[in-house]
C-alpha positions in Angstrom: 3.0 5.3 -7.5 -0.3 6.4 -9.0 0.8 5.4 -12.6 2.1 2.1 -11.4 -1.1 1.4 -9.5 -3.2 2.1 -12.6 -1.1 -0.3 -14.6 -1.0 -3.0 -11.9 -4.8 -3.0 -11.1 -6.5 -1.3 -14.0 -9.9 -2.8 -13.2 -9.9 -1.4 -9.6 -12.1 1.6 -8.8 -10.1 4.9 -9.2 -11.0 6.0 -5.7 -9.8 2.6 -4.3 -6.5 2.9 -6.3 -5.9 6.4 -4.9 -6.7 5.2 -1.3 -4.3 2.2 -1.7 -1.6 4.5 -3.2 -1.8 6.9 -0.3 -1.8 4.0 2.2 1.3 2.4 0.6 3.3 5.6 0.7 2.3 6.6 4.2 2.9 3.1 5.7 6.2 2.8 4.0 7.4 6.2 5.3 6.1 5.5 8.7 8.0 2.2 8.9 11.1 3.9 7.6 11.0 6.7 10.2 9.8 4.7 13.2 10.7 1.0 12.6 9.2 -1.5 15.1 11.7 -4.2 15.8 10.5 -7.8 15.4 7.5 -6.9 13.3 8.5 -9.3 10.4 8.6 -8.4 6.8 7.4 -4.8 6.5 7.0 -5.0 2.7 4.7 -8.0 3.1 2.6 -6.2 5.7 2.2 -3.1 3.5 1.3 -5.2 0.5 -1.4 -7.0 2.5 -2.9 -3.7 3.7 -2.9 -2.3 0.1 -4.5 -5.4 -1.3 -7.1 -5.3 1.4 -8.0 -1.8 0.4 -8.2 -2.7 -3.3 -10.3 -5.8 -2.7 -12.8 -4.4 -0.3 
């Protein structure tokens, strides 16, 4: 994930990329282990959260 994040957003601050990487993995695992019915597209929600961290 870290290597992909570096390739995908090379201009982002290293600390932000690491934070976004961690967030993506943890949110994905959380939704896999404890899915919430009716919450829409999980991948879209995780993507929005990661982009918010990168763009802050």
